[in-house]
C-alpha positions in Angstrom: 0.1 0.3 0.3 1.3 3.5 -1.1 1.7 6.3 1.5 0.0 9.7 0.6 3.4 11.2 0.3 4.7 8.7 -2.4 1.3 9.4 -4.1 2.1 13.0 -3.9 5.6 12.7 -5.0 4.4 10.5 -8.3 2.3 12.9 -9.4 4.7 15.2 -9.5 7.4 13.3 -10.8 5.9 11.2 -13.6 4.9 13.2 -16.2 2.8 10.2 -17.5 0.9 9.9 -14.3 0.7 12.9 -13.3 -0.8 14.7 -16.9 -4.2 14.5 -15.1 -7.2 16.4 -13.0 -6.2 15.2 -9.5 -8.3 16.4 -6.6 -8.0 15.8 -2.9 -10.5 14.8 -0.3 -9.1 15.9 3.5 -10.8 15.6 6.4 -12.4 18.6 7.4 -12.8 19.0 11.9 -14.8 21.8 11.8 -17.3 20.6 9.2 -16.8 17.1 10.3 -16.8 15.8 6.2 -14.0 15.0 3.5 -13.7 18.1 1.5 -12.3 18.0 -2.1 -10.1 20.4 -3.8 -8.3 20.6 -7.2 -4.6 19.5 -6.4 -3.6 23.0 -8.1 -5.1 24.5 -5.3 -2.8 23.1 -2.6 0.6 24.5 -2.2 3.6 22.8 -0.7 6.6 23.9 0.6 9.8 23.0 -0.4 11.2 19.9 2.2 7.8 20.2 4.4 6.4 16.3 4.1 3.7 16.3 6.7 1.2 18.6 5.7 0.2 21.5 2.6 -1.0 24.7 2.8 -4.7 25.8 1.5 -6.5 29.1 1.2 -9.5 29.8 2.7 -12.5 31.6 2.2 -11.2 34.4 4.3 -7.7 34.5 2.1 -6.1 33.0 4.9 -3.2 29.9 4.5 -4.6 27.2 6.8 -1.9 24.5 6.9 -3.3 20.6 6.3 -1.4 17.9 7.9 -0.9 14.9 5.8 -2.5 12.1 7.1 -6.0 13.9 7.3 -5.9 13.0 3.4 -8.6 10.5 3.1 -8.9 10.3 -0.7 -7.7 10.9 -4.2 -8.9 11.7 -7.4 -7.7 10.9 -10.7 -10.0 12.4 -13.4 -12.9 12.2 -11.2 -11.6 8.7 -10.4 -11.4 7.4 -6.8 -7.6 5.4 -7.1 -6.5 6.0 -3.4 -8.7 5.8 0.2 -7.0 5.7 3.6 -8.6 2.5 5.3 -10.1 3.2 9.1 -6.7 1.6 10.4 -4.7 4.8 8.8 -3.3 2.1 6.4 -3.7 3.3 2.7 -5.5 1.2 -0.2 -4.7 1.9 -3.6 -8.6 0.7 -5.6 
């Protein structure tokens, strides 16, 4: 099972695989639901492999830990989902 950081690295560096529309589904603790956002909306800081930044409605960046990522979609198809026990499962 592929960890989320490895999948994100593959999307970035594998030109053939990464040439698609990706969405990340992360768990929003305030809303208590999974929120899907286009990968292009996320800001990954160089050297930070534990979180990403996402701008909220007020224009403020919020730090989202990678452990809150629950799903990854490629061209609308679910390709990765975090299992309940914390392990990733590839569909």
